[in-house]
PDB file as gemmi writes it, atoms N, CA and C in Angstrom:
CRYST1    1.000    1.000    1.000  90.00  90.00  90.00 P 1                      
ATOM      1  N   MET A   1       9.835 -21.974   8.122  1.00  0.00           N  
ATOM      2  CA  MET A   1       8.685 -21.172   7.762  1.00  0.00           C  
ATOM      3  C   MET A   1       7.708 -21.939   7.657  1.00  0.00           C  
ATOM      4  N   ASN A   2       6.486 -21.529   7.876  1.00  0.00           N  
ATOM      5  CA  ASN A   2       5.139 -22.581   7.604  1.00  0.00           C  
ATOM      6  C   ASN A   2       5.066 -22.630   6.103  1.00  0.00           C  
ATOM      7  N   SER A   3       4.664 -23.359   5.672  1.00  0.00           N  
ATOM      8  CA  SER A   3       4.413 -23.622   4.280  1.00  0.00           C  
ATOM      9  C   SER A   3       2.762 -22.976   3.701  1.00  0.00           C  
ATOM     10  N   ASN A   4       2.473 -22.785   4.749  1.00  0.00           N  
ATOM     11  CA  ASN A   4       0.648 -22.282   4.390  1.00  0.00           C  
ATOM     12  C   ASN A   4       0.857 -20.810   4.919  1.00  0.00           C  
ATOM     13  N   TYR A   5       2.071 -20.191   4.976  1.00  0.00           N  
ATOM     14  CA  TYR A   5       2.026 -18.902   5.307  1.00  0.00           C  
ATOM     15  C   TYR A   5       1.468 -17.783   4.230  1.00  0.00           C  
ATOM     16  N   ILE A   6       0.587 -17.047   4.697  1.00  0.00           N  
ATOM     17  CA  ILE A   6      -0.059 -15.713   3.799  1.00  0.00           C  
ATOM     18  C   ILE A   6       0.168 -14.471   4.490  1.00  0.00           C  
ATOM     19  N   SER A   7       0.612 -14.160   3.300  1.00  0.00           N  
ATOM     20  CA  SER A   7       1.128 -12.470   3.574  1.00  0.00           C  
ATOM     21  C   SER A   7       0.035 -11.196   3.691  1.00  0.00           C  
ATOM     22  N   LEU A   8       0.139 -10.463   4.270  1.00  0.00           N  
ATOM     23  CA  LEU A   8      -0.918  -9.321   4.607  1.00  0.00           C  
ATOM     24  C   LEU A   8      -1.207  -8.867   3.024  1.00  0.00           C  
ATOM     25  N   ARG A   9      -0.022  -8.511   2.461  1.00  0.00           N  
ATOM     26  CA  ARG A   9      -0.164  -7.838   1.043  1.00  0.00           C  
ATOM     27  C   ARG A   9      -0.769  -9.034   0.156  1.00  0.00           C  
ATOM     28  N   SER A  10      -0.773 -10.064   0.209  1.00  0.00           N  
ATOM     29  CA  SER A  10      -1.433 -10.876  -0.825  1.00  0.00           C  
ATOM     30  C   SER A  10      -2.922 -10.943  -0.456  1.00  0.00           C  
ATOM     31  N   LEU A  11      -3.125 -11.205   0.899  1.00  0.00           N  
ATOM     32  CA  LEU A  11      -4.724 -11.168   1.324  1.00  0.00           C  
ATOM     33  C   LEU A  11      -5.388  -9.547   0.796  1.00  0.00           C  
ATOM     34  N   VAL A  12      -4.702  -8.414   0.996  1.00  0.00           N  
ATOM     35  CA  VAL A  12      -5.187  -7.448   0.215  1.00  0.00           C  
ATOM     36  C   VAL A  12      -5.474  -7.202  -1.044  1.00  0.00           C  
ATOM     37  N   ASP A  13      -4.145  -7.706  -1.747  1.00  0.00           N  
ATOM     38  CA  ASP A  13      -4.928  -8.083  -3.419  1.00  0.00           C  
ATOM     39  C   ASP A  13      -5.979  -8.601  -3.455  1.00  0.00           C  
ATOM     40  N   LYS A  14      -5.683  -9.964  -2.818  1.00  0.00           N  
ATOM     41  CA  LYS A  14      -7.070 -10.832  -3.073  1.00  0.00           C  
ATOM     42  C   LYS A  14      -8.333 -10.168  -2.930  1.00  0.00           C  
ATOM     43  N   TRP A  15      -8.401  -9.458  -1.486  1.00  0.00           N  
ATOM     44  CA  TRP A  15      -9.554  -9.262  -1.141  1.00  0.00           C  
ATOM     45  C   TRP A  15     -10.237  -7.911  -1.478  1.00  0.00           C  
ATOM     46  N   LEU A  16      -9.341  -6.920  -1.636  1.00  0.00           N  
ATOM     47  CA  LEU A  16      -9.706  -5.653  -1.990  1.00  0.00           C  
ATOM     48  C   LEU A  16      -9.132  -5.085  -3.198  1.00  0.00           C  
ATOM     49  N   ALA A  17      -8.387  -5.845  -3.677  1.00  0.00           N  
ATOM     50  CA  ALA A  17      -7.918  -5.422  -5.284  1.00  0.00           C  
ATOM     51  C   ALA A  17      -7.481  -3.968  -5.445  1.00  0.00           C  
ATOM     52  N   PRO A  18      -6.594  -3.329  -4.587  1.00  0.00           N  
ATOM     53  CA  PRO A  18      -6.659  -2.197  -4.903  1.00  0.00           C  
ATOM     54  C   PRO A  18      -5.953  -1.718  -6.181  1.00  0.00           C  
ATOM     55  N   THR A  19      -5.977  -0.389  -6.879  1.00  0.00           N  
ATOM     56  CA  THR A  19      -5.590   0.065  -7.877  1.00  0.00           C  
ATOM     57  C   THR A  19      -4.858   1.347  -7.642  1.00  0.00           C  
ATOM     58  N   ARG A  20      -4.363   1.848  -8.496  1.00  0.00           N  
ATOM     59  CA  ARG A  20      -3.674   3.369  -8.304  1.00  0.00           C  
ATOM     60  C   ARG A  20      -4.768   4.514  -7.967  1.00  0.00           C  
ATOM     61  N   LEU A  21      -5.906   4.219  -8.847  1.00  0.00           N  
ATOM     62  CA  LEU A  21      -6.990   5.209  -8.603  1.00  0.00           C  
ATOM     63  C   LEU A  21      -7.830   5.043  -7.364  1.00  0.00           C  
ATOM     64  N   MET A  22      -7.760   3.706  -7.055  1.00  0.00           N  
ATOM     65  CA  MET A  22      -8.799   3.349  -5.735  1.00  0.00           C  
ATOM     66  C   MET A  22      -7.932   2.264  -4.799  1.00  0.00           C  
ATOM     67  N   PRO A  23      -6.980   3.216  -4.247  1.00  0.00           N  
ATOM     68  CA  PRO A  23      -6.155   2.447  -2.976  1.00  0.00           C  
ATOM     69  C   PRO A  23      -6.781   1.808  -1.904  1.00  0.00           C  
ATOM     70  N   ALA A  24      -6.219   0.834  -1.591  1.00  0.00           N  
ATOM     71  CA  ALA A  24      -6.728   0.384  -0.164  1.00  0.00           C  
ATOM     72  C   ALA A  24      -5.890   1.361   1.001  1.00  0.00           C  
ATOM     73  N   ARG A  25      -6.585   1.817   2.095  1.00  0.00           N  
ATOM     74  CA  ARG A  25      -5.978   2.746   3.027  1.00  0.00           C  
ATOM     75  C   ARG A  25      -6.163   1.809   4.568  1.00  0.00           C  
ATOM     76  N   VAL A  26      -5.239   1.720   5.220  1.00  0.00           N  
ATOM     77  CA  VAL A  26      -4.932   1.535   6.454  1.00  0.00           C  
ATOM     78  C   VAL A  26      -5.687   2.204   7.205  1.00  0.00           C  
ATOM     79  N   THR A  27      -6.910   1.904   8.196  1.00  0.00           N  
ATOM     80  CA  THR A  27      -7.599   2.982   8.815  1.00  0.00           C  
ATOM     81  C   THR A  27      -7.378   2.448  10.308  1.00  0.00           C  
ATOM     82  N   GLN A  28      -6.887   1.556  10.777  1.00  0.00           N  
ATOM     83  CA  GLN A  28      -6.739   1.135  12.072  1.00  0.00           C  
ATOM     84  C   GLN A  28      -5.747  -0.157  12.276  1.00  0.00           C  
ATOM     85  N   VAL A  29      -4.942   0.124  13.381  1.00  0.00           N  
ATOM     86  CA  VAL A  29      -3.895  -1.043  13.795  1.00  0.00           C  
ATOM     87  C   VAL A  29      -4.007  -1.181  15.211  1.00  0.00           C  
ATOM     88  N   GLY A  30      -3.830  -2.351  15.703  1.00  0.00           N  
ATOM     89  CA  GLY A  30      -3.962  -2.645  17.170  1.00  0.00           C  
ATOM     90  C   GLY A  30      -3.845  -3.823  17.513  1.00  0.00           C  
ATOM     91  N   ARG A  31      -4.123  -4.208  18.715  1.00  0.00           N  
ATOM     92  CA  ARG A  31      -4.145  -5.703  19.412  1.00  0.00           C  
ATOM     93  C   ARG A  31      -5.723  -5.957  19.954  1.00  0.00           C  
ATOM     94  N   LEU A  32      -5.887  -7.237  20.182  1.00  0.00           N  
ATOM     95  CA  LEU A  32      -7.168  -7.577  20.452  1.00  0.00           C  
ATOM     96  C   LEU A  32      -6.879  -7.695  22.006  1.00  0.00           C  
ATOM     97  N   LEU A  33      -7.795  -7.436  22.792  1.00  0.00           N  
ATOM     98  CA  LEU A  33      -7.764  -7.363  24.450  1.00  0.00           C  
ATOM     99  C   LEU A  33      -7.482  -8.850  24.880  1.00  0.00           C  
ATOM    100  N   ALA A  34      -8.244  -9.910  24.372  1.00  0.00           N  
ATOM    101  CA  ALA A  34      -8.018 -11.455  24.853  1.00  0.00           C  
ATOM    102  C   ALA A  34      -6.890 -11.834  24.804  1.00  0.00           C  
ATOM    103  N   ASN A  35      -6.233 -11.800  23.381  1.00  0.00           N  
ATOM    104  CA  ASN A  35      -4.969 -12.617  23.425  1.00  0.00           C  
ATOM    105  C   ASN A  35      -3.692 -11.779  22.734  1.00  0.00           C  
ATOM    106  N   ARG A  36      -4.148 -10.694  22.882  1.00  0.00           N  
ATOM    107  CA  ARG A  36      -2.929  -9.588  22.243  1.00  0.00           C  
ATOM    108  C   ARG A  36      -2.592  -9.732  20.732  1.00  0.00           C  
ATOM    109  N   ALA A  37      -3.352 -10.546  20.078  1.00  0.00           N  
ATOM    110  CA  ALA A  37      -3.230 -10.794  18.632  1.00  0.00           C  
ATOM    111  C   ALA A  37      -3.265  -9.113  18.135  1.00  0.00           C  
ATOM    112  N   ARG A  38      -2.420  -9.132  16.871  1.00  0.00           N  
ATOM    113  CA  ARG A  38      -2.257  -8.002  16.031  1.00  0.00           C  
ATOM    114  C   ARG A  38      -3.652  -8.013  15.132  1.00  0.00           C  
ATOM    115  N   TYR A  39      -4.099  -6.956  14.945  1.00  0.00           N  
ATOM    116  CA  TYR A  39      -5.076  -6.745  13.631  1.00  0.00           C  
ATOM    117  C   TYR A  39      -5.050  -5.501  12.876  1.00  0.00           C  
ATOM    118  N   VAL A  40      -5.331  -5.415  11.627  1.00  0.00           N  
ATOM    119  CA  VAL A  40      -5.157  -4.168  10.779  1.00  0.00           C  
ATOM    120  C   VAL A  40      -6.481  -4.300  10.139  1.00  0.00           C  
ATOM    121  N   ARG A  41      -7.059  -2.807  10.050  1.00  0.00           N  
ATOM    122  CA  ARG A  41      -8.225  -2.611   9.588  1.00  0.00           C  
ATOM    123  C   ARG A  41      -7.917  -1.774   8.199  1.00  0.00           C  
ATOM    124  N   LEU A  42      -8.358  -2.443   7.143  1.00  0.00           N  
ATOM    125  CA  LEU A  42      -8.313  -1.766   5.751  1.00  0.00           C  
ATOM    126  C   LEU A  42      -9.411  -1.085   5.057  1.00  0.00           C  
ATOM    127  N   GLU A  43      -9.187  -0.262   4.217  1.00  0.00           N  
ATOM    128  CA  GLU A  43     -10.709   0.172   3.786  1.00  0.00           C  
ATOM    129  C   GLU A  43     -10.402   0.681   2.187  1.00  0.00           C  
ATOM    130  N   ARG A  44     -11.477   0.289   1.618  1.00  0.00           N  
ATOM    131  CA  ARG A  44     -11.192   0.806  -0.121  1.00  0.00           C  
ATOM    132  C   ARG A  44     -12.613   1.290  -0.502  1.00  0.00           C  
ATOM    133  N   HIS A  45     -12.698   2.474  -0.981  1.00  0.00           N  
ATOM    134  CA  HIS A  45     -13.841   3.255  -1.609  1.00  0.00           C  
ATOM    135  C   HIS A  45     -13.923   2.902  -2.924  1.00  0.00           C  
ATOM    136  N   THR A  46     -15.324   2.301  -3.244  1.00  0.00           N  
ATOM    137  CA  THR A  46     -15.548   1.849  -4.822  1.00  0.00           C  
ATOM    138  C   THR A  46     -16.928   2.480  -5.093  1.00  0.00           C  
ATOM    139  N   SER A  47     -17.182   2.891  -6.052  1.00  0.00           N  
ATOM    140  CA  SER A  47     -18.637   3.183  -6.574  1.00  0.00           C  
ATOM    141  C   SER A  47     -19.496   4.242  -5.164  1.00  0.00           C  
ATOM    142  N   GLY A  48     -18.875   5.063  -4.629  1.00  0.00           N  
ATOM    143  CA  GLY A  48     -19.517   5.738  -3.476  1.00  0.00           C  
ATOM    144  C   GLY A  48     -19.655   4.817  -2.263  1.00  0.00           C  
ATOM    145  N   GLU A  49     -19.171   3.822  -2.206  1.00  0.00           N  
ATOM    146  CA  GLU A  49     -19.258   2.956  -0.879  1.00  0.00           C  
ATOM    147  C   GLU A  49     -17.928   2.425  -0.460  1.00  0.00           C  
ATOM    148  N   ALA A  50     -17.855   2.275   1.067  1.00  0.00           N  
ATOM    149  CA  ALA A  50     -16.542   1.755   1.510  1.00  0.00           C  
ATOM    150  C   ALA A  50     -16.597   0.312   1.932  1.00  0.00           C  
ATOM    151  N   ILE A  51     -15.777  -0.346   1.545  1.00  0.00           N  
ATOM    152  CA  ILE A  51     -15.520  -1.827   1.760  1.00  0.00           C  
ATOM    153  C   ILE A  51     -14.454  -1.788   2.802  1.00  0.00           C  
ATOM    154  N   THR A  52     -14.705  -2.428   3.960  1.00  0.00           N  
ATOM    155  CA  THR A  52     -13.756  -2.301   5.162  1.00  0.00           C  
ATOM    156  C   THR A  52     -13.569  -4.005   5.765  1.00  0.00           C  
ATOM    157  N   ILE A  53     -12.266  -4.369   5.848  1.00  0.00           N  
ATOM    158  CA  ILE A  53     -12.080  -5.777   6.391  1.00  0.00           C  
ATOM    159  C   ILE A  53     -10.943  -5.582   7.169  1.00  0.00           C  
ATOM    160  N   ILE A  54     -10.980  -6.670   8.246  1.00  0.00           N  
ATOM    161  CA  ILE A  54     -10.511  -6.535   9.451  1.00  0.00           C  
ATOM    162  C   ILE A  54      -9.497  -7.864   9.057  1.00  0.00           C  
ATOM    163  N   PHE A  55      -8.261  -7.665   9.267  1.00  0.00           N  
ATOM    164  CA  PHE A  55      -7.113  -8.936   8.855  1.00  0.00           C  
ATOM    165  C   PHE A  55      -6.395  -8.937  10.423  1.00  0.00           C  
ATOM    166  N   PHE A  56      -6.524 -10.273  10.800  1.00  0.00           N  
ATOM    167  CA  PHE A  56      -5.852 -10.584  11.928  1.00  0.00           C  
ATOM    168  C   PHE A  56      -4.425 -11.658  11.685  1.00  0.00           C  
ATOM    169  N   ARG A  57      -3.578 -11.309  12.818  1.00  0.00           N  
ATOM    170  CA  ARG A  57      -2.141 -12.116  12.509  1.00  0.00           C  
ATOM    171  C   ARG A  57      -2.195 -13.310  13.481  1.00  0.00           C  
ATOM    172  N   HIS A  58      -1.805 -14.570  12.988  1.00  0.00           N  
ATOM    173  CA  HIS A  58      -1.875 -15.721  13.892  1.00  0.00           C  
ATOM    174  C   HIS A  58      -0.524 -15.744  14.245  1.00  0.00           C  
ATOM    175  N   ASP A  59      -0.155 -16.905  14.976  1.00  0.00           N  
ATOM    176  CA  ASP A  59       0.806 -17.091  15.671  1.00  0.00           C  
ATOM    177  C   ASP A  59       2.050 -17.547  14.782  1.00  0.00           C  
ATOM    178  N   ASP A  60       1.678 -18.164  14.050  1.00  0.00           N  
ATOM    179  CA  ASP A  60       2.867 -18.497  12.666  1.00  0.00           C  
ATOM    180  C   ASP A  60       3.383 -17.305  11.901  1.00  0.00           C  
ATOM    181  N   GLY A  61       2.642 -16.178  12.203  1.00  0.00           N  
ATOM    182  CA  GLY A  61       3.020 -14.984  11.322  1.00  0.00           C  
ATOM    183  C   GLY A  61       2.110 -14.699  10.033  1.00  0.00           C  
ATOM    184  N   SER A  62       1.095 -15.668   9.583  1.00  0.00           N  
ATOM    185  CA  SER A  62       0.179 -15.533   8.831  1.00  0.00           C  
ATOM    186  C   SER A  62      -1.030 -14.595   8.885  1.00  0.00           C  
ATOM    187  N   TRP A  63      -1.806 -13.809   8.053  1.00  0.00           N  
ATOM    188  CA  TRP A  63      -2.905 -13.165   8.024  1.00  0.00           C  
ATOM    189  C   TRP A  63      -4.189 -13.900   7.678  1.00  0.00           C  
ATOM    190  N   PHE A  64      -5.227 -13.421   8.509  1.00  0.00           N  
ATOM    191  CA  PHE A  64      -6.690 -14.149   7.763  1.00  0.00           C  
ATOM    192  C   PHE A  64      -7.695 -13.127   8.354  1.00  0.00           C  
ATOM    193  N   VAL A  65      -8.832 -13.616   7.905  1.00  0.00           N  
ATOM    194  CA  VAL A  65      -9.946 -12.431   8.336  1.00  0.00           C  
ATOM    195  C   VAL A  65     -10.762 -13.026   9.274  1.00  0.00           C  
ATOM    196  N   PHE A  66     -10.167 -13.870   9.833  1.00  0.00           N  
ATOM    197  CA  PHE A  66     -10.869 -14.447  11.175  1.00  0.00           C  
ATOM    198  C   PHE A  66      -9.826 -14.434  12.218  1.00  0.00           C  
ATOM    199  N   PRO A  67     -10.023 -13.911  13.689  1.00  0.00           N  
ATOM    200  CA  PRO A  67      -9.209 -14.089  14.504  1.00  0.00           C  
ATOM    201  C   PRO A  67      -8.541 -15.296  14.909  1.00  0.00           C  
ATOM    202  N   PRO A  68      -7.404 -15.434  15.660  1.00  0.00           N  
ATOM    203  CA  PRO A  68      -6.941 -16.548  15.982  1.00  0.00           C  
ATOM    204  C   PRO A  68      -7.498 -17.073  17.061  1.00  0.00           C  
ATOM    205  N   ALA A  69      -7.706 -18.310  17.269  1.00  0.00           N  
ATOM    206  CA  ALA A  69      -8.410 -19.208  18.167  1.00  0.00           C  
ATOM    207  C   ALA A  69      -7.900 -18.845  19.626  1.00  0.00           C  
ATOM    208  N   PRO A  70      -8.567 -18.615  20.765  1.00  0.00           N  
ATOM    209  CA  PRO A  70      -8.076 -18.348  21.773  1.00  0.00           C  
ATOM    210  C   PRO A  70      -7.194 -19.646  22.641  1.00  0.00           C  
ATOM    211  N   ALA A  71      -6.133 -19.465  23.227  1.00  0.00           N  
ATOM    212  CA  ALA A  71      -5.254 -20.564  24.148  1.00  0.00           C  
ATOM    213  C   ALA A  71      -6.223 -21.284  24.875  1.00  0.00           C  
ATOM    214  N   GLY A  72      -6.236 -22.491  25.109  1.00  0.00           N  
ATOM    215  CA  GLY A  72      -7.037 -23.163  26.037  1.00  0.00           C  
ATOM    216  C   GLY A  72      -6.321 -23.112  27.374  1.00  0.00           C  
ATOM    217  N   PRO A  73      -6.805 -23.688  28.362  1.00  0.00           N  
ATOM    218  CA  PRO A  73      -6.165 -24.062  29.675  1.00  0.00           C  
ATOM    219  C   PRO A  73      -5.097 -25.173  29.356  1.00  0.00           C  
ATOM    220  N   SER A  74      -4.313 -25.111  29.913  1.00  0.00           N  
ATOM    221  CA  SER A  74      -2.851 -26.296  29.534  1.00  0.00           C  
ATOM    222  C   SER A  74      -2.276 -26.279  31.174  1.00  0.00           C  
ATOM    223  N   MET A  75      -1.649 -27.620  31.462  1.00  0.00           N  
ATOM    224  CA  MET A  75      -0.959 -28.076  32.357  1.00  0.00           C  
ATOM    225  C   MET A  75       0.530 -28.461  31.953  1.00  0.00           C  
ATOM    226  N   CYS A  76       1.478 -28.270  33.039  1.00  0.00           N  
ATOM    227  CA  CYS A  76       2.771 -28.719  32.892  1.00  0.00           C  
ATOM    228  C   CYS A  76       3.198 -29.189  34.100  1.00  0.00           C  
ATOM    229  N   ALA A  77       4.042 -30.199  34.164  1.00  0.00           N  
ATOM    230  CA  ALA A  77       4.347 -31.025  35.277  1.00  0.00           C  
ATOM    231  C   ALA A  77       5.834 -30.346  35.693  1.00  0.00           C  
ATOM    232  N   GLY A  78       5.935 -29.942  36.899  1.00  0.00           N  
ATOM    233  CA  GLY A  78       7.516 -29.530  37.302  1.00  0.00           C  
ATOM    234  C   GLY A  78       8.343 -30.671  37.764  1.00  0.00           C  
ATOM    235  N   TYR A  79       9.547 -30.594  37.525  1.00  0.00           N  
ATOM    236  CA  TYR A  79      10.492 -31.561  37.884  1.00  0.00           C  
ATOM    237  C   TYR A  79      10.969 -31.252  39.376  1.00  0.00           C  
TER     238      TYR A  79                                                      
END                                                                             
């Protein structure tokens, strides 16, 4: 496992700080068209306004608030 692994739960706690009275709710789940990377959109209502953050899953299983870099062109030699 990657030592830099970051779970979605730890990011939600860090960025949205949900509580029992003001929980964070999943509003959308899907995949990006370009590279099929997964994303989760979460929302938390606080003081009459909504905070929305989209988290993206990277190839190593970690979640971040930025999308994974697209794969560049590659070549392989056949034997």
